[in-house]
C-alpha positions as CSV (number, residue, x, y, z in Angstrom):
1,X,-15.4,-21.1,-28.5
2,X,-12.5,-23.4,-27.3
3,X,-10.0,-21.2,-29.6
4,X,-11.3,-18.0,-27.6
5,X,-10.5,-19.7,-24.5
6,X,-7.3,-21.2,-25.4
7,X,-6.2,-17.9,-26.7
8,X,-7.3,-16.2,-23.0
9,X,-5.7,-19.0,-21.1
10,X,-2.4,-18.1,-22.9
11,X,-2.5,-14.5,-22.7
12,X,-3.7,-15.0,-19.1
13,X,-0.1,-16.8,-18.6
14,X,1.9,-14.4,-20.5
15,X,0.7,-11.5,-18.0
16,X,1.1,-13.9,-15.2
17,X,4.9,-14.3,-15.9
18,X,5.3,-10.8,-16.8
19,X,4.0,-9.9,-13.6
20,X,6.3,-12.5,-12.0
21,X,9.3,-10.8,-13.6
22,X,8.1,-7.6,-12.3
23,X,7.8,-8.5,-8.8
24,X,11.2,-10.2,-8.9
25,X,13.0,-7.0,-10.3
26,X,11.3,-5.1,-7.5
27,X,12.3,-7.7,-4.8
28,X,15.8,-7.4,-6.3
29,X,16.2,-3.7,-6.1
30,X,14.7,-3.7,-2.2
31,X,17.5,-6.3,-1.5
32,X,20.3,-4.1,-3.1
33,X,19.1,-1.2,-1.3
34,X,18.7,-3.0,2.0
35,X,22.1,-4.7,1.5
36,X,23.9,-1.4,0.6
37,X,22.5,0.0,3.5
38,X,23.3,-2.8,6.2
39,X,27.3,-2.9,4.8
40,X,27.7,0.7,5.0
41,X,25.8,0.9,8.7
42,X,28.0,-1.8,9.7
43,X,31.0,-0.8,8.6
44,X,31.1,2.7,9.6
45,X,29.9,1.8,13.5
46,X,32.3,-1.4,13.9
47,X,35.7,0.6,12.6
48,X,34.3,3.6,14.2
49,X,35.5,5.4,10.8
50,X,32.7,7.5,10.0
51,X,29.6,7.3,12.9
52,X,28.0,10.6,10.5
53,X,28.2,8.1,7.6
54,X,26.4,5.3,9.6
55,X,23.4,7.8,10.3
56,X,23.5,9.0,6.9
57,X,23.1,5.3,5.5
58,X,19.9,5.4,7.7
59,X,18.4,8.3,6.1
60,X,19.4,7.3,2.7
61,X,17.7,4.0,3.1
62,X,14.6,5.2,4.5
63,X,14.7,7.5,1.5
64,X,15.0,4.9,-1.3
65,X,12.7,2.7,0.5
66,X,10.0,5.2,1.1
67,X,10.3,5.1,4.6
68,X,9.3,8.4,6.9
69,X,11.8,8.7,9.6
70,X,10.9,10.8,12.9
71,X,13.2,12.8,14.7
72,X,15.6,13.0,11.5
73,X,17.1,16.4,13.0
74,X,19.2,15.8,16.1
75,X,17.7,18.5,18.4
76,X,14.3,16.9,17.3
77,X,15.7,13.5,18.8
78,X,17.3,15.1,21.6
79,X,14.0,16.8,22.5
80,X,12.2,13.2,22.3
81,X,14.5,11.4,24.4
82,X,14.2,13.8,27.4
83,X,10.6,13.9,27.3
84,X,8.4,11.9,29.3
85,X,6.1,10.9,26.6
86,X,6.6,7.1,25.3
87,X,9.7,7.3,22.7
88,X,8.1,4.9,19.8
89,X,10.1,3.9,16.7
90,X,7.7,3.6,13.7
């Protein structure tokens, strides 16, 4: 019984380490996606070099991060901004 318990503990610890490594990889991927977004967005806004690229950076970040953007098409955004309804970013 002791041997079974010890083996179970060893396997549980092994799976725990694998899980921690997986979480660390996911966090690193998310950090790279976010850092790339911030760098591209800030550079293009600060330099005024390419505002369209700054907006594209938002769309690309949302796509990679699995975030759904509202009013991606400019006309939809423009209409929403002129509307009397509350404008909420989600």
